C-alpha positions, -999 to +999 in steps of 0.1 A: +782+420+360+750+423+374+720+401+357+691+427+350+656+411+356+620+423+356+622+426+393+654+448+392+632+482+391+640+499+428+606+507+428+596+471+432+599+461+473+599+425+485+598+406+455+628+389+457+609+357+469+587+361+433+616+361+414+634+328+430+600+308+430+598+317+390+636+308+384+627+271+401+594+270+383+616+272+350+639+246+359+610+222+362+605+201+333+589+170+341+558+169+322+543+141+347+513+140+350+499+162+321+472+186+331+449+215+319+439+246+336+409+264+327+391+296+338+351+287+350+330+311+338+303+319+367+268+330+354+263+369+354+258+381+385+248+417+404+270+443+389+276+455+424+288+418+438+325+412+423+323+374+408+355+357+425+376+344+398+374+304+394+402+280+379+401+243+375+435+221+375+427+187+360+457+163+363+457+131+339+463+105+373+451+071+357+456+043+376+459+061+407+431+059+434+422+085+461+445+065+487+473+073+463+470+108+460+474+136+480+462+172+478+479+200+503+485+236+499+518+247+518+527+283+521+514+302+484+517+265+467+492+239+458+513+206+460+497+175+443+515+139+450+511+106+436+526+075+449+516+038+441+526+008+458+543-019+431+526-051+438+552-078+437+527-113+436+517-100+403+540-112+372+539-092+340+545-105+309+548-071+295+547-046+316+543-012+298+528+009+327+546+019+354+534+024+391+554+063+387+552+085+418+552+122+408+546+158+426+532+185+407+536+220+420+516+251+411+523+282+430+493+305+438+485+340+438+478+358+474+443+349+480+439+318+461+419+292+478+412+254+466+376+248+467+372+211+461+393+181+448+375+154+427+386+122+413+364+109+382+374+090+352+410+088+360+412+130+364+416+147+395+399+181+393+412+207+418+385+239+419+406+272+431+389+305+435+400+342+445+376+362+460+378+399+452+399+420+472+388+442+495+399+480+485+418+491+518+430+525+519+450+535+548+463+569+559+493+568+573+502+599+598+535+620+595+557+626+627+574+663+626+609+662+645+619+693+653 
């Protein structure tokens, strides 16, 4: 039995990798670290000048220093990794805060780019934007064979 998906239409060509990405995202259920995604409003600019879309991802990474964090882009993915080293010379009477590793992956649309990453008060903020793409119309010549 064939499963119908939103990408099953014969009019959608080349979207099979998108479907696999969506399936992979649906399976990732770890909620650590918690995060917010917000749209940043920019002041009104000239109507002729397109305003790029700006987003901010904020992750709660209390206890991590900038040396413990790594922010990279790989293909169309934003990957944030956190690695804390466990200091063995410390003796805990109670340990409720674990030195935990994490990896959080966000799939980026074409054209999205990372502008800035900042760690402040235990919050890692990553700013992204997507400039308005140029509208390109290309005429394709038709070869006639007889």
